[in-house]
N, C-alpha and C positions, 0 to 999 in steps of 0.2 A: 639210623641203625646204631646199636650199641650193645655192649657186652659187659658182664661183670663176673668176677670170681669172689666168693666169700668164704672165709675160713674162721672157725671159732674153735679154740682149744678148750676142752672140758677136763682139765687135770684134777679138779676137785670133785668131780661127779662120781658117786659110789652107789650105783643102783643094783649091781649084781647081774645086769644084762650083758650078754656077749657083744652087743652092738653099741657100747657106750664110748666109742672113740670120738675123735674130733668131728665137727660138723662142717661139711663142705657143700657149696652150691655153685653151679655154673649156669648162667642165664644169658640168652641172646634175644634181642627184641628190636622192634622198630615201629615207626608210625608214619602215616602218610595223610596229608590234609589237603586234598584238592577241593577247591570251592567251599561248599557248605558241609563237606564230608570230613569225618575224622575216623581213621581206621588204624588199629594198633594190634600187634601180635607179639607175645613174648613166650619163650619156651626154655626149658632147662632141665637139669638133673640135680637131685639132692642126695647127699650121702649122710646117713645117721641123722635124718630129719626127726625132730621131736614132735610127736603127734599129741599136742596139747598146749595148754597155756602157761604152765609152770614147770620149773626144772626141779623135780624131786623124784623120789624112788617110785612114785605111782605112775609116772609117765612111760609111754611106750615109745620105742624107736622104730623108725622105718629105715631099714638098712640102705635101701636104694629106691628112689622114687623119681618118676618123670612127670613133668607138668607143663601145661600150656594155658595161656589166657588170651582171649580174643575179644576186642571191643569194636563196635561200629556205631557211629552217631551221625545223624543228619540234623542240621539246624535250619529251621525256617525263620528268617529274620523279619522284624517289623510286622508281626502278625496282628496284634491287638493295639498296642501303643507304638509310638515311633522308635523307642529304644528297647524293644523287648525281643525275645525269641522263644520259639517252641522247639524243643528238641525231642526226637525219637531215637531210642538207642536200644541196643541189645548186646549181650555179652555171654561168653562161655568161660568157665573156670574149671580146669580138670587136673587133678593131681592123683597119680596112680602108683601104688606099690608095685615094684618089679617082681616081688616074690610071692604075691598072693593076689586075690581078687579085690582087695581093699582099694577104695578110691574115694576121694573127696571131690565131688563134681556137681556143678549146678549151672543153669542158664538163667539169664535175666532179660526181661523185656520191660522197657520203661518209657515214660514220657515226662518232660519237665517244661515248666514255664518259667522263664527268667526275665526279670525286669529290674534294671539297676542292681541293687544289692539283695534282692529277694529272689529266692528259688522255691517253687512249689512243685513237687514231683510225686509220682506214684510208680511203683515197680512191682512186678510179679516175679518171684524166684521159683524155678522148677528145680527140685533137688533130686539128683541121681546118684547120691553117695551110696556106697556099699561097704559091708563089713568084710573081713578077710575071707569068709567062706562064700562071698558073693550075694548074701542075703541083704535085704533092705534094712536100714536102721529103723525106720518107721514109715508107715504109709502116709502119715500126716506131716511131712517135713516141708512141703511147699509153703511159701509165705507171700502175702500181699502186704506191701509196705507203703507208707505215706511219709513224705519228708517236707518239712517247712524249715527253711534256713534263711537267716538274715546275716549278711556280712557287715559288721560295724566298721 
């Protein structure tokens, strides 16, 4: 179990928005790893969360949002070679604005094969995000992803 409080002062930010105060976040989470399982959950609340990648006047602020993330993973050891594993996993990520129907939400199902320093994986991401009026962003936001990673 663990918790965190984060505070960022934005004294130089001049966007003209009424919600351009400091950014605060409170999070609480934990994980459990019995046998071949890994289960983790984190949840929290965000104040004046920036809804975007950059800090300029084009960004929107979410005055108050609540979020949760859940991950479950099962590892089958020594499946093909003696030092490998096949992992099946799923996850949920959900961040919702407290004052509108806007949400950033998706679920992931995936499988990975790991041997020594190599990982090959595939994931399918189901997107359930919504705009502030509750409408979908787009009908085609689901994604099928492939990952190849080598740790040097």
